[in-house]
Residue, then its C-alpha position, 0 to 999 in steps of 0.5 A: x499500500x505504502x508503495x503504491x502511494x509513493x508511486x502516485x505521489x511521484x507520477x503526480x509530481x513528475x505530471x507536475x514538472x511536465x505541465x510546467x515544463x510545457x506552460x513556460x515552454x509555450x510562454x517562451x514561445x511566445x516571447x520569441x516569435x509571438x503571439x500574433x494571428x495569421x495575416x491574411x490577404x484577399x486577393x481578386x481580379x477586377x469583375x467582367x468590365x465594358x471595353x475601352x480605355x478604362x472601362x467600367x463593370x459590365x451587369x455580369x461585373x455589378x453582379x459579380x462586384x456585389x457577389x463579392x460584398x456577400x461573400x466577405x460580409x462577415x469576414x472582419x476586414x481591417x483595409x480593402x485596395x484597388x488599383x486607379x482603374x474604374x472596373x477594380x474600384x468598382x469591384x472592390x466599392x461595394x464591399x468596402x461600404x459594407x465594411x465602412x473603409x474607403x479604398x486605398x490605392x496601390x500601384x500596381x507596377x510596385x508589386x514586390x514593394x507594395x506585398x512588403x508594405x501588407x505583410x509590415x502593415x497589416x500582422x494578423x489582420x485581414x485585407x482586401x485586394x482588387x487586382x487584374x489578370x496579371x497583377x493578382x497571381x503576381x502578388x500572390x507570388x510575391x506574399x508568399x516568395x513563391x513563382x507558382x500562381x500564373x497570369x489568369x486568363x483574360x476571359x476568367x475572372x472568378x479567381x478568388x486567393x486567400x493567402x494565409x501568411x502566420x508567423x510561423x511556419x509556411x504561407x497557404x494559398x486558397x484558391x476559390x472561384x466566386 
């Protein structure tokens, strides 16, 4: 009986030491790397456009922009970015309005710099970025530091990328259609 009590006591002490050690390791990891949530970037190409130098959205494009707003309705967005064309602004505007945000313009010729700024400014935040058939996958490549996302077809307006950047570990990209 005494031997069983001693063994039980020894196991309890050992369990306490292990649990304390895990808690200390967790605290140390948080100190070293932060307890920051994942940064999320939602990347879309503008919706269907009309013709011309700086075209507006078609009826289908306007409907797609409204669908984007509905998809993101329950998402806590911290910012909405768009290039300064009428089609990209019109694609992001319903979502920006729904979240009481202003659209912030960005220069699509400076994607590498822009991706670094997004990473720096929006740690642990969620951002919508509206771009073009070439800039949207290129921005995904810059954010993930890969080269795995090719240009979209000029006829395809349905792509939506959700890029998640954890504080520690590899970036992930969820490729969706809307």
